[in-house]
N, C-alpha and C positions, 0 to 999 in steps of 0.2 A: 291727740294723738300721740304724739311722741313720748308722751309720760306714759301712756298705755302702753304702748309698743314695749319701753325699757323697763315697765313691772311684768312684762312677761317674758321677757328676756329675763330676768334676772331670777322669774321663779322657775324658768327654765333651768339654769348654772344650777339650783338649789336642789332639785329635784334629781338632776343626774350625776349630781358632783359625787355621788357613793357606787353610782355603776359604771362609769367613764372613765380611763386614765386618761391623764392629760396627755400623753403622747398623741392622740389619734385626735381629729375632727369630731363636732356634735352636729345634729341635726336635728332640727325642731319639723315636722310636718300641717302642724297646725296656723301658718299663716296665708292669711288670704291672699289672693292674686294684688291686692290696691296695696296691704302691706309689704307684701315685699317688693313693689316698684316704685311708691313712693317714700318707704321709710327707710328702705335698704337698698335699694341698688340706686334711687336718682337722690332726695335728701336734698336737693338742691332749687334753692329760689328762684334762679334762673332759667327755668325750667316748668312748662305747665303742663302735667300729666291727664291724661284722662282716658275715656274706652279704653279700660285695664279688663283684659280676659286671658285666662289659663285652662288650657286642657291640654292632660294627660289621664293617669289612670292610679284609681284609688283600689287598693287589692284589701279588703277589711279596712281597719285604719292606717293603712300604707298609702301614701301618696308618691307619684312621680316627680314633684317639687317638692320646692322648700327651703326652708331657712338652715346658715351653715353658718356656724364660729369655727376660729382658731382653735377655742378651746384649751389654749395653753400648748398646742403642738406647733411642727417646724411648718404647717402650712402656710404658704407665702400670703395668703388676704385673713385679715382679722376675722371679716363676716364676707357673704355676702347671699347670693341665691344660688342654689341649683338646679340645673334639670336635667331631670336622667330618662333612660332610654329602660331602667325600672325602678326599682322601690329607691328614694332617696334616701332613707334610713338605712340601706344597707352601701352606702359609702362608705358608713367610719371604717377606718381601720382596727386592725391587722389587714393587710393586704393576703387573707388565710385561704381564700374560695374564690372561684370562678365566679361571676353574676353572670346569669342568663335567666331573669325574671319573668321578662314582660310573657304575655298571654300571645296567642297567635290572632286573637281575635282583636287585639289593640292595633289600630291601621296606621298606617304614615301619611305621609304631609304631601300634596302633589307641589305644591311651590319650592319645598326644598329639592325634591326630584327635579325641576325643573331647574332649578339654581345652580343645583350640582351635578347635571347631566346622568343622572342615575333612573333606575325604576326598580318598583320593588321596595321603596323603604317601609318600616316597620317599630313600632312603640315610639311612636313621635309622642312628645313634650311640646308645647306651642306657649310660649308667653308674647303677648301683644298689647300695643299700646298705644294711644296716640299724642304728639307733645307739641306746645309750642316753643322754641327756642329765640332768646333774645340775642344769642352772640349767633356769627357763621360758623362756626364749629362745635360738632359733637365727638365725645369718643370715652369711650370704657372698658374696662381693664377686664381678660379672663385668662381662664385655664381649661385644654378641653385633656379629659383624662378619660382612658377606657381599656377594658380589659384585652383588647384585641394588639396591645401592643406587647405580643409575646418576645422575648430576651432569643426563643429557642425554637421559632416555629416550623412549621412545615411546608416546604416551598408552593405548595395550592393556599395557603392561607394570606400570604403577601399580598393578595390583590382584593383582599375584602375587606371592607373599607368602611365604618360609620360614619356618620357626615351629620356636620350643624351647617346653621346658616344664619345671620344676622342681615336681614333684608329691611330694606329704606326703601320709600316711598313716598311722596306730598298725599296726605290723609284724601280719602274721597275721591282718588283719581284715577285712569287707567292706565297710568306709566307702567313701565316695567320696574322689577324689584332691583335695585341695586346691594347687593352684596360684601357685606363689612367685613367677613370672616376671610382675610385676605394674608399669605404672607408679604412682609413688609417690600415696599417697591413695586410688586409682580403682580400680576393678575390670578395669580396662583391661588385656587383655595384649601383652607388649612383642612385636613382630614388626615386619616391615618397612612396610607399610603403617600403621603406628601411631605409630610413631616415626620421622620422617624430617624432615631440613632443606629449604630452600628450593631449590628445583631447578625447571627448566622441563618443563612440559605436567604434573607430580604436585604435589599438594595436597600444604604440608608439613602433619604432626602433631606434636605433642605436642615444638615443634622445640627446646626445652631441653635433652631427654635423646640429642639426638643429636650425635653427637664429629664427625663432615666428611667431608665428601667429600676421596678419598686420591689424591694426584697419584702418580707414579711412585717417585720417594723416599721412600717410604714403610717402615716397619718389617714390615709385613705386605703379602700378598701380596693383599688386599680393598680391594674398592672403597671402602667406606665402613662406620662402627662407631657404636656408642652412645658415651656418655661410661660412665666406671665407675658401675654400678648394684649395688644392694643387693639381694639376697631375703633376706626376714627372717619367722620364725614365731612363735607362741606354744606353746609343749610344755609337757606337764606332767614336772616331774623323774621319774626313774625309769621312766617308760613307754618302751618300745619302739616305734622309727616305724620307716619306712621310706621313701625315697628316692630319686624315681626321677627323674635328668637326662638328656634326649634334644634331640637336635636331628634334623632333617628337612629336607628337599625338600618343596617342593608342587606335586606336578601332574607334573613332569617332572623328569630327573636333573641340569638346566643351571642354570649359575650359583650355586654352591655355598654354602654358609653355614658358621661356626663361632664356637662358644661359648668365651671364654676367662675360665674357674676360679680367681678370685686366688690360688695360692698361701699356706695356714695363715688362709685369710679365713673360714674354717668358724669361726664361734665359739659357744661357748656362752656367754649373756650371764643374770647377772641383770634382771629387767624391768624396773623403780621408777616405770613407766607413763610419758604422755606429758609431754615436755616442757611446761611451764607458762610459755609465753610471750607477750606484749605485742602480739608481729606475728600469733602466732595466736589471740589472743581468747580465752586463756584460763591468766589468770596468776593469781599468788594476791592475794586483796583484801589490802587494804594492812594490817589490823589482823588478818589471817587467818594461819594456820598450816598445814602438810601435816606428815601422819606418814609419812615414806618405812618399807616394810618390807620387808629384806632376805631372811625368813626362808626358808631351805634345809632339806631332812631332812641330818641328822644330829646325830650326841649332841654332839660335838666340834669343832663349826664355830666356826672365830674371823669377827670383823668387824671391817673398820679402814675407818672412815667418812673423807671428805676434802672438806672444800668450798673452793674453789678451790685444788686440789693442795696443801693444808694439812691436815697428819693431824689428826683429831677427836679428845675426849678419850674420844668416846663409841665404846663396844666392845661393843653388843649389837645384837639382829639389826634393833631399830627407830632410826628418827632423827626428831625433831622438827624442822622446819624452822621458823625464823621471818625469815630474811630471805634476800635473792637470793641467788645464787651456783651454779656449777656443781658438785654433788653427784655423789660417787664413792662407790661401796662395793666392796671385794674381799671375797669371802667365800673361807674354805679350808676346803676340806670334811675334815672330820673328819682333820685335822692330815696331811691327803695332798699331792701338788704339783698340785692341782685347786683352781688359784684362779680364780673366777667373779667377773670385773668387771661393775659396774652402774654407770650413768651417768643422769642425769636435770639440766636446765636448769631453775631455778626464778627467777622475775622478779615482782616486784609492782607492782598498779595502784599509780599515786598514790592520795593519800588524797583521800578525798570530802571538799571545804570548802564544804558548802550553805549558803546562809545564812541566818536567821531573816527572815521578811517579815511584814508587816501589811498587813490589806486595810481601809481604810477607807470603808462604804457607805453609799447614804440610806436614811434610815427616812419613806418620803413618806408615811406617813397618824403617826408617830409612835406606833407602838402597841409599839416594841422588838422587832417580825420583821422581818424584810425579805430580801431574795435578793440572794444572792453569786455572781459569776463566780471560782472558786478560781483558776481559771487565770490571774488576774493576777498570781498571784504567783510564776509561773513565773519570770522573768526574776528576778525578787529571789531567788529561792532559787537560780537556776541558776549565775548572775551573770555570763549569757552563756558561760558555761565548755562549748565543744561537746564535752566528753566526759561530761558528765552527758544523760543521756534526762530525759523530763518527767517531771516527781512525779507520782505519785499520793496522793491524800489519803483519810487515816483520820479517824476520829471520837478515836481515842487509839490509841496504838502497840500493843494488843495485840489488835484487828480483823482479824478474817482476810479481810473482805469491803472494801474502799474505797467511800467514796462513788460511789454510783452516777453522780448527774446534778452532776458539782462546776461547769458551767456557769449552773446556776440553782438553788445550795446556800441551800435557804430553813432560815432558824434567826434565834434571837432573838440577839441581840449586848449586851456584850461575850462572847468565847467564843473559847477555845484550840481548835485542832484539829490535825493533824501530817500533814507530807509525808515519804513516802515516796521517797527521791531513791537514782534507780539511775544506775549509769555504764555505758559499753559494754561490759563484760566482766561484768558481774550483778553488783557488789559495791552496797551498798547503805547509808544513814544515812537517821533521821531527822531532822525538824528541822521547831521550832514556826511554827506561822502564827496570828497571833493575828487577829480577827475585830472590828472596832468600829463601832460605827456614829455618823455625823457628825450635828450637832446645833448648825448653822449655820443662823441665822435670813436666809432671801431673802426678801424683798419681790414679790410677783409683777407682772409689769409689767401695765400695763391693755392690754384688748385692741388689736392691731396691727390695723389697716386699710389693705386696698388696695382700688386698682378695676379692674374688668373691666377688661381696655383690649381685650378679643376683639373682633371683627367679632358672635361671636355671645356674647349676654351669659347667662354660663349661670351663673354665680356661682363660677367658676371661672378660680384666676389665679394666676401666682409670687409667690411671697415671696420676696426676697433677706432671707436668716435673719440672714447677716453682718451688715449693715449697718441692717436695720429693726428685729433684734430684741438681738442680742448687746448694741448699747451700753449699750440700757437695763438689762438684766439685771445686767451689768457694774458700773454707775454705783455708786460706794462700797465695792466689795469689795476684796479685796484686790488687788495685782498677778501676773500668773501664771497667772489660772485660764483654762481652756479651756472652751469650752461645749460640747455635742454636741447634738444635735436627735433626737427617737422619736417613732413613733405613740402608743406606749402606756408605762403605766408598768413594767409588767414588762418589754419591749426596755430601758428607759431604766436599770433597776436592774442587768437581765444585761449592758447594754453591748453589744446585739447587734441588728443590721437598722438603723442608723443612719440617718435622711433624709437626702437630701443638701442643702447651704446654700441653692441653689434649688431652694425645693422647689410644690409645684404642689397646691394641696389635694382632697384628695379627696372630701369633703364637701362640696356646694357648699355657697357661700353663708357658710357658718361649722363651724367646727372646730378644738377644741384638741389642742396637740401638746404635750409637754413636753423641758423644756430640762436637762440633765444637764452642772452646775459641775461639772468637773473640775479638781482639785489634785494635778498628776501623777499618778499610777494612782489617785488618790483618790477619792471623790467628796464633793463639798465641799457639793452641794446639789440636787433636784430640783424641779422647779415649773412649772404649767399655762401652758402659754403660748395665749389667745384668738385665733384668726384670724377676720377678719372681711373677707368679698369683697363689697362693695358694686357694686352695679349703676346704670346712668345711659341712657340713652338718649331724648335730645331729641325733641318732637314737630315735624312736617315739617324732619327736618334732612336729607331725601335732595337731593346735589346736584340746583343747581339751573342753571338754561342762563337768562340774562342780555343783552338786546341794546341795543347804546349804539350812540346815531344819532350821524353823521359830525359831528364839531363840536360837541356837545353833551357834556353830563355828565350823570349819575344817581344814583340815591339808591337802595342795597341796602342789608339789614338784619334783622336775626331778632328774636322774644318778647322783648319783657322780663321779669324774674322772678328771671334768671338771677344766682348769685354775683359772677361777672363775664366781660366780655369782652375777648378778643383780637385783635384782624387781624393777618395779616401782609401790610398794606400797607406802604408808604417810610414811615409814620410810628406804626407798630406802634399803633391806635389802639385804645381801651378803651373806647368809647362800642357801642353795640348795633346805629348804624346808620354808613355811613363816604358819602360822596359822590366816585363814580369818573368819572375821564373817559381813562381808560386801557383798552386791550384787553388781559386777563389774565386769568387766575382768580385769586381771590381765598377767604382761609380764614380763617372764624372760630371760635376755639373759645370755649366756653362751660364753666363750671364751677358745679356744684351745692354744694348747702349740705352734704355728704361731700367735696369738691373734688374729684369724681370732672369728666371732659372727655369731651364730644362735640363733634366738628366739624364745620361745614357748609363745602361748598364753591359757592361761584358763579361758574360757567363764563360768561366777558365773551365774547360772540360780535360784532363789527361788524352794522351794518347803515346804509342811506341812502335819504333819499327818491329815487323811482324817476325814472326820464327818456323819457319818450315816442318813440322812435327812429322810428317809421312807425306808420299806420296802417291796416291793409288792409281794402277794405270791397268785399266781393264783390255787386254790387246789378243793377238793370234786372233782377231775380226776381221781382216782385211782392211780393208780403208775406214768403218765403221765403230774403232778402236775408241776408248774414253780414257781420261786424265782426270784424277779429284785429287786437287791440294787442300793437304789440311795445313792450317796455320794455329798459334795461339799467340794472344797479344790484347792488348786493348782500346786500339786502333782500328779506323775503318780502313778496310784493305780492298785493293782492287788487282787482277790477274790476267796476266798476259801471254804467249808464248812465242811472241818475237819482240817484244819491249818497248813497242811502238802503239797495237792498239790493244786496249784493256779492256776485261769486263770483271761486273760485280761479282759475277757468278765463279768461283772457284773451281766448275765441272766443264772440262771441255770436250764435245762428243765430233764425232767422224772425223777422226783423227786416223792418218793411215801412218804405216811402219815409219820410221826412223829415229834420228837426233834428236831433242829439244832440249830448249833452256825454258822453263817455269820461272816469270816473275812477277814478283809481290809485291805491290807497291801502297802505301801508305797514304790515301789521301790528305791526310791533315800536314803529310810534309816533313815524316817524320825521318823516311828513308825507303830505299825498296832492297830486296834479298832474291838471290835465284839459286837455282838446281837444278843440274843435267839433268835427262832423262832418255830411256829407250824405250821407243813403241815399238816389241818384237811379232814377226810374222816365219813362216817358213815357205816354201816353193812349192807350188802345185805339181813340178815336173822338174828331172834333169837329162839333159841328155850326154852322157861321159864316151864320146868318142875324140875326144882329143884334138879337139878344134880348138879351144881356145875360150868355149862359152856352154855355160852349165853343165862345164865336166864333172863337178862336186855335185853332192845335197848338203847344203847347211845351212843355218839359222844366224842372219845378219844380226850384229851386236850382240849376239850370244854370249860373246870373248868377255863382256863386260859382268856376266856373272860366272864367275870361272868355276862353280861349286855345281855349275846345274849338270846334268847329266841325259844322255838321250839313249834309245835303243830303239832300232829298228827292225819289224817284222817282216817274215815274207805273209803270202795271202793264207798260211796255215797254222802263221802263231809261232813261227821258227825262227831264232835271234838270228839272222844274217848281220848286224855291226852294233857296237856299243863305241861310243866315243863322249868326251867330256867339253864342254862349254870351249874349251882353247885349243881342239883340234882342228882338221883340216877339213872335217865333213866326210861323206861317204863318196867313194868313187864308183858305185856299184858292184862291185865284184866281194866275193865270200871265196877268202881261203886262195887271192889272187887271182880268180877267177869270174871273168864276167856273170854277173845273174842274168835271169834275158828280161826283156823290155815287160813289163807289169804293175800292177801296184802295188802298194807297200805300206805297213802302218810303221807309227811311232809313238813312244812315250817320250814325253819332255820333264822330267823333274826341275824344277827352277830354284833357287837356293832358298826363297823362302815357302819351299815345300809345294810349291801350287804345283800342279800337273795339268799339261797338254797332251792331249789324244788327236791324234789325224793320220791322213795318209795322204802320199803322194806317187806319182807315175813316174817310171824309168821309162825311158824311149831308148833306141837304140838306132 
């Protein structure tokens, strides 16, 4: 049969050599289904095929399936079988047209619909056969090509997808088909919309398996295709299987697709297992081995093993691997021409090189029992090797359960435990961890005092542990030690919840914290640190306002009894009192016996004796006269008419006529000024009878206003008398003749221009 097929192929090449360019594939549609399967696709003595059928369409002399050859082009397969949703012969390049050849009467395939979970497939070409494998693994190579691979599709074309399936099940069974056409390592079916390169409008998908969009000069007349992909399955030797290879359009008969099955790629292999690779995370551990088993049914089978293509001496069905390499086996079944190959790549993980570790912990009460944080040994053990995972700790190497609380492992010491070290590949080794107790004697420092420097003296304040405490702890200790601080001994032992170096006590006035002295990763010692917060509020230390008189000095100060005084004046005086002569604020800071400070501020304000600028007298109102004193100056002033009783108001009400002295006093003790004044009024009558009483009508104290003028009128407006303020007054006569008893009117014009009018009675 092979000879005849070869003759046919040779004849085909001769016939078409003048019509086809060598840059395109060639297709022959005259092959029978049996020839396509037995002589092209399989051609393998290790598999027996039977029950071969093919279903598709023939238009004239054209068919939807056939034989293809590379024909000198760049197509990846030398030869093989093509199954198409159109005419197989139309698959020949160049890529110069859109193939949409199948009629609508050409039906789809129900098994394909079910496997791909689609409906309405059309134009299905199906190749089926039974085969009997002699080994446990089969595979074949294929390329999926389609006109639906458009480099610039419209968005509504993105979800259309022609499909194909490679369905496998045991022959003559009701088992469900297994689809072998999947993205490697997944259960994703290979279709247009699951394998697509980057293009406009449609998203790419699994682009690593996309072969490319095709230009005009391409070996096939399809717009794009996948790369060479492999369909494979594990089978049971000697069991008859049925395989169904199908391709179909989805929804309509437009935009054809095709499956190219590589000739001779249907292989029957011995499955030696998955490759054991570093890249895939499953190498063999450095000190392990792997037993490869190539056993196949047969009495007279022979086995040849190769490592890196070098024949090994082993000739049994099994091979014990102890080093890296590519291992191959060739199983000859019962001395026949059937030689079943198998291959596996073995890589070894690097040897684990963990380092023994020692943890030195402190025993704060010296009872031999303490708490270890085992995780401190992690970096010692792994030596920062990124391939090693964090260790797990066990009390001995035979324990099934690790130590449950490795960060706070309480035990007596010295003691040896074990760390199980694992790399990223699951390989492990054990290494010893030595637990020891530090016995260094450390003197606890005296209580650390600070003063509460807050406005609120609540006994809470910050300690600078690095500068206030650490130097005392490390005094006379070896260099290189580091101090850490904790709230309690448990945290100090476990080295968790360290408090910051700038620490505010949480218990008012007095609190004990713990200092852990660290020597590298080891504990050198643990000591308690008493912290004390002293408070100090000096009495009567509120800010005080003090007034300084112009041109004078003054003494300011605070009480005695403090440990020290410090002023911020120019000489930085250290006495409790100072003399000042300048207006500014002065601060004095005092300290108590604990060295705590409090500060008082004297706010100096200027003051000056008053200047009386004027006095306004609203008089001639009987006993209801008013005096208003007008002053200038920056002091705070008080006012008096007798020098004894003072008021803050500069206005005096209800004043009777008479002579007065106004006193203006500076409340800030800068001095008092005074000024005499007179409150005037006129008599309401006089009796000029020469009895020595009220014989003249005159204005008391008017003589002190010498420029004042008085004019007296009778009831008819006739001037009866004129006199000045220095005159004796009016005796009731006109031209030396007495005027009769009656009412008379007057007008007084005072020096300041004020005019006073009124009337009085003359009685005889």
